[in-house]
Every structure is written in C-alpha cells, then in structure tokens.
C-alpha positions in Angstrom: 16.6 -21.9 0.9 17.0 -20.9 4.6 17.4 -17.1 3.6 14.2 -16.8 1.3 10.9 -15.5 2.5 7.9 -14.7 0.5 6.3 -11.4 1.5 2.8 -11.2 0.4 1.2 -7.8 -0.2 -2.6 -7.2 0.2 -4.8 -4.1 -0.1 -8.5 -4.4 -0.2 -10.0 -7.7 1.0 -13.8 -8.0 1.0 -17.0 -9.4 -0.4 -16.5 -7.7 -3.7 -19.4 -9.1 -5.6 -21.9 -7.8 -2.9 -20.2 -4.6 -2.2 -21.1 -1.2 -3.6 -17.9 -0.9 -5.6 -17.2 -4.4 -7.0 -14.7 -3.1 -9.6 -12.5 -1.9 -6.8 -9.2 -3.8 -7.3 -8.8 -6.1 -4.2 -9.1 -9.8 -3.3 -12.4 -11.4 -2.5 -12.7 -12.6 0.9 -13.6 -16.1 -0.1 -10.2 -16.2 -2.3 -8.4 -14.8 1.0 -9.9 -17.6 3.1 -8.6 -20.3 0.3 -5.2 -18.4 0.1 -4.7 -18.8 3.8 -5.5 -22.6 3.7 -3.2 -23.0 1.0 -0.3 -20.9 2.7 -0.8 -23.0 5.8 -0.6 -26.3 3.9 2.4 -25.5 1.8 4.4 -22.7 3.7 5.3 -21.5 7.2 3.7 -18.3 7.9 6.2 -16.3 10.2 5.8 -13.2 12.2 7.4 -9.7 11.6 9.4 -10.1 14.9 10.9 -13.4 13.4 11.9 -11.8 10.0 13.5 -8.9 12.0 15.5 -11.4 14.1 16.4 -13.2 10.8 17.8 -10.1 9.3 19.8 -9.6 12.3 21.1 -13.2 12.1 19.3 -14.3 15.4 16.7 -16.6 13.8 16.9 -19.1 11.1 14.0 -19.0 8.7 12.0 -22.2 8.0 11.9 -23.5 4.5 9.3 -21.7 2.5 8.6 -19.0 4.8 5.9 -16.4 4.2 4.9 -13.1 5.8 1.6 -11.5 5.3 1.5 -7.8 5.0 -1.6 -5.5 4.6 -1.2 -1.9 3.4 -3.1 1.3 4.1 -5.2 0.5 7.1 -8.5 -0.3 5.8 -11.6 -1.4 7.7 -11.5 -4.5 5.5 -8.7 -5.7 7.5 -10.5 -5.6 10.8 -13.8 -6.8 9.3 -12.6 -9.7 7.1 -8.7 -10.2 7.6 -8.4 -10.0 11.2 -11.0 -12.8 12.2 -9.5 -15.2 9.6 -5.9 -14.7 10.9 -7.0 -14.8 14.5 -9.0 -18.0 13.9 -5.8 -19.6 12.3 -3.5 -18.3 15.0 -1.5 -16.3 12.3 0.0 -12.9 12.6 -0.7 -10.3 10.0 1.4 -7.0 9.6 -0.7 -3.9 9.1 0.7 -0.7 7.7 -1.3 2.5 8.3 -1.1 5.8 6.9 -1.2 7.8 10.2 -3.3 10.8 8.6 -6.1 8.3 8.4 -6.1 7.9 12.3 -5.4 11.6 13.1 -7.5 13.5 10.9 -10.1 11.0 9.8 -10.1 12.4 6.2 -10.2 10.5 2.7 -6.8 10.2 1.1 -6.4 11.2 -2.5 -5.0 7.7 -3.2 -8.2 6.4 -2.2 -10.1 8.8 -3.9 -8.3 7.8 -7.2 -9.2 3.9 -6.4 -13.0 4.7 -6.2 -13.0 7.1 -9.1 -11.5 4.1 -11.1 -14.0 1.8 -9.7 -17.1 4.1 -10.4 -16.3 5.1 -14.1 -15.1 3.7 -17.4 -11.8 4.8 -18.8 -13.3 6.0 -22.1 -15.2 8.8 -19.8 -12.5 9.3 -17.3 -9.4 10.0 -19.4 -11.1 12.9 -21.2 -12.2 14.4 -17.9 -8.7 14.2 -16.6 -7.2 15.7 -19.6 -9.8 18.5 -19.6 -8.9 19.4 -16.0 -5.3 19.2 -16.6 -5.7 21.8 -19.3 -8.1 24.0 -17.2 -5.6 24.1 -14.1 -2.4 24.7 -16.3 -1.4 28.3 -16.5 0.7 31.0 -14.9 0.3 29.6 -11.4 0.7 25.8 -12.1 3.1 25.1 -15.1 3.6 21.7 -16.4 4.0 19.8 -19.7 1.3 19.5 -22.2 -1.0 16.5 -22.1 0.6 14.7 -25.2 4.2 14.9 -23.9 3.0 13.8 -20.5 0.8 10.9 -22.0 4.0 9.8 -24.1 6.2 9.8 -21.1 3.9 8.1 -18.5 1.4 5.9 -20.2 3.0 2.6 -19.9 1.1 -0.5 -18.9 2.0 -2.8 -16.1 0.9 -6.4 -15.2 -2.3 -5.1 -13.6 -3.4 -1.9 -15.3 -3.6 -0.6 -19.0 -1.5 2.3 -20.2 -4.5 4.8 -19.7 -5.0 3.6 -16.3 -1.3 4.2 -15.3 -1.4 7.4 -16.9 -4.2 8.6 -14.9 -2.8 7.2 -11.5 0.7 8.8 -12.2 -0.7 12.3 -13.0 -3.0 12.3 -9.9 -0.5 10.6 -7.5 2.9 12.4 -8.1 3.4 14.1 -11.4 1.3 17.2 -11.4 1.8 19.9 -8.8 0.3 18.7 -5.4 -2.5 21.5 -5.4 -3.6 20.5 -8.8 -3.8 16.7 -8.1 -5.8 17.5 -5.1 -8.1 19.8 -7.0 -8.6 17.2 -9.8 -9.0 14.3 -7.4 -11.8 16.3 -5.6 -13.6 17.3 -8.8 -13.4 13.8 -10.3 -14.6 12.3 -6.9 -17.6 14.4 -6.6 -18.4 13.7 -10.3 -18.3 10.0 -10.4 -18.7 8.7 -7.0 -21.1 11.5 -5.4 -20.4 10.4 -1.8 -19.5 12.9 1.0 -15.6 12.5 1.6 -16.1 12.4 5.3 -18.8 9.5 5.0 -16.3 7.6 2.7 -13.5 7.9 5.1 -15.6 6.8 8.1 -16.4 3.7 6.2 -13.0 2.8 4.8 -10.1 3.1 7.4 -9.5 1.5 10.6 -10.2 3.2 13.9 -7.8 3.9 16.7 -9.8 1.4 18.9 -9.7 -1.1 16.1 -5.9 -0.8 15.5 -5.4 -1.0 19.3 -7.5 -4.2 19.5 -5.6 -5.9 16.7 -2.2 -5.0 18.2 -3.4 -6.4 21.6 -4.4 -9.6 19.8 -0.9 -10.2 18.2 -1.0 -8.3 15.1 1.9 -6.3 14.0 1.6 -2.6 13.3 4.0 -0.6 11.1 4.4 2.8 9.4 3.1 3.7 6.0 3.9 7.5 6.2 1.7 10.0 7.2 -0.2 11.2 4.1 0.5 8.4 1.7 3.0 10.3 -0.7 5.6 9.4 -3.1 8.3 9.8 -0.3 11.2 9.3 -2.7 9.9 12.4 -4.9 9.4 14.7 -2.0 12.0 17.5 -0.9 13.9 16.2 1.9 12.6 18.3 4.6 8.9 17.6 3.6 9.8 13.8 3.4 11.3 13.9 7.1 8.3 15.7 8.3 5.9 13.2 6.9 7.9 10.4 8.6 8.3 12.4 11.8 4.5 13.1 12.1 3.8 9.5 11.0 6.0 8.3 14.2 4.3 10.9 16.5 0.8 9.7 15.6 1.6 5.9 15.7 3.8 6.0 18.8 1.0 3.9 20.7 1.4 1.2 18.1 5.0 1.1 17.2 8.3 0.8 19.2 10.2 3.9 18.1 13.5 2.1 18.5 12.5 -0.8 16.6 9.9 -0.3 13.8 9.1 -1.4 10.2 8.6 0.9 7.3 6.2 0.3 4.3 6.9 2.7 1.4 3.7 4.2 -0.1 3.8 3.2 -3.8 7.1 1.5 -3.2 8.7 4.9 -3.5 12.0 5.6 -1.7 15.5 7.1 -2.1 18.8 7.0 -0.3 18.1 10.2 1.8 14.8 8.4 3.0 16.6 5.1 4.0 19.2 7.1 5.8 16.6 9.1 7.6 14.4 6.2 8.8 17.5 4.2 9.9 18.3 7.2 12.1 14.9 7.1 13.4 15.0 3.4 14.6 13.6 1.8 11.5 14.9 -1.8 11.2 13.0 -3.2 8.0 11.9 -1.6 4.8 9.1 -3.1 2.5 9.0 -2.2 -1.3 6.9 -3.2 -4.1 9.4 -4.8 -6.0 7.9 -7.9 -7.1 10.0 -11.0 -6.3 10.7 -13.3 -3.4 13.2 -11.9 -0.8 16.5 -13.5 -0.4 17.9 -12.1 2.8 21.4 -12.8 1.7 21.3 -10.5 -1.2 18.6 -7.7 -0.5 19.0 -4.8 2.0 16.9 -5.0 5.1 15.3 -1.5 4.2 14.6 -2.7 0.7 12.8 -6.0 1.1 10.7 -6.9 -2.1 7.2 -8.4 -2.0 4.8 -10.6 -4.1 1.2 -9.6 -4.6 -1.6 -11.6 -3.2 -2.5 -12.3 -7.0 0.9 -14.2 -7.3 -0.5 -17.1 -5.1 -3.3 -19.6 -5.4 -6.2 -19.4 -6.0 -5.4 -16.5 -8.4 -2.1 -17.7 -10.0 1.1 -19.5 -9.3 3.4 -16.9 -10.2 5.2 -17.3 -6.8 7.1 -20.3 -8.3 9.1 -17.7 -10.3 11.7 -16.5 -7.5 13.1 -13.8 -9.5 11.3 -10.5 -10.5 8.0 -10.9 -11.9 7.2 -8.4 -14.6 
C-alpha cells in the first residue's frame, strides 16, 4: 500500500542490564541495533520531510515505509541512538519537552518512571494512597481513593491495573499541585537522588540537540512541560505550546513543524491552535499503522518499538493493536 507508513515510537534506549535502573521500561541498545538491521532489510526508512511531503501529495511513499520517532529528549538518544542511525545513514525524529532544555529540571513524568523502576507496587501503591489521603482536604478536593481506583485502575498491554492507577493519579487526575508534591515525596523516598543530578544525567543538552539537527536528525515539539494537553484549560494549553515554540525556535521551522502529543493527549481546540501556529503533522499514541488516505495529518497513529522484532511481530496486524 502506497499510503501506508509504520511510525515507530521509542523512549528509553540504553544498556538496560548494566544501568543503575534496569527495571526502567525501555529498549535494550542491543535490541535496538537488531531492530534497525531488521528494518533496513524489510522496510524503507523514510525521513520526516518525506512524510510531510507525502501528506501534501508531493511524495509517493515506498512500499513498507517506516518512520523512526523518539520521545522526550533523553541523553540515551544522543549516546546510543544517534550513533547507530548516523552509521546506517538513517534519520530519526526527536521530540523534546522544551522545559528540559530551558530550565534543566526533572519533569514529573520522569520522576514517575524512576519511582516505578525503583520500588515494588506492593510498597508503592499504599504510599500513593496514603499521600492522596494526606493532601485531600479543603484546599485540594477530589474523590475518595476507592472511587478513583474503580474508575482509573484498568490494565493495558504493557502495565497492570495498579501501575496504570498510579500513573493516572500522578500524571493528570489529581490537582496539579498535589501531583507535584506526591511525585517529589515519592522520588525522595524511593529513588533518593537529587533531582538536579538526575536531570543533568537524563536529558539532551542544547549543544547535543544542535549537533543532531546539523547531522540530519529531525527535531520536533513535545510541548513545554510534558502535560496532558487535551485536559488543560485552553489558555494554559496555548501558553504551553507557545512557550515550547519560543524555546525550540532554533531547532524547528515555525512555519513547518511537527507536534508529538505528550501521553497522546489532544482535543479539537489543540489541533486548531497548533495548525494556526504552523504545525503540519501531529503524532498520537494510537497503536496502529498509519494509512494516510484515512487518518488526519494531525492525528497520525504510531506503533511501539515492542511491536517489531526482536521483541514481537505485532506490526503485522495493521489495524489497532489492543
């Protein structure tokens, strides 16, 4: 199919076994190298510029086209991904939460990742529930824990229901100040590393980002502070996008850029706003191959790295993977 493209989503890529946090959910770098070899032998890796042109009817996709996308702007991408892609003469598209470049602080989303990688759920869940009770009161009002658990604890293909519950509480459901306070508490308790030290070890620097762009990698937007943009009040959402564009202006063409929605969260108001700001494509977390004759250019679905060998062959199911 000439309109079909497999957009692959990556996050952490590292030597997991020998890292300080081997339980972090990522792809081992040896598997990444094997996957790139598999993709080169069985697919045609295209560039983001080619995908934009294809969406505009100015480029015909090759059979079994694949696009490589990397979320969150991790140092992993510079240390492990970039050298592999450069050696194979391939482009990756890297989407950076601009706050990490501007303020050099550890995002709550990554605190949650490292909390989960540093403790067992039998210990973590009671700690989360205890803190939810502690902060609930006249200033921060939200439903009781049982009601929230019944509503949000639902497993997906990668996480059990308890993990999903913890993620949802700390990512979007609880009031933002409560989420930040609980994340800070739990990070200190279970990870025990200074946040500024973790941030300096975790994220790309401006110099590294600049070098990757100059060497042919594509840089796109991932918002400013990695929020659920589709859940935010409209003015706050617009401010997040505008600030991200300001910070990333060195790396992106403000008249022709690509958005990658944090958590895959968007709504019609967001789509309208980013389109008015020069966004040409938007990447979601809907898990399926992208048929450009059917999907909107602002809501392109993606497959996960775990849907391809050497992990699995889920990619052969072109419909939505549940």
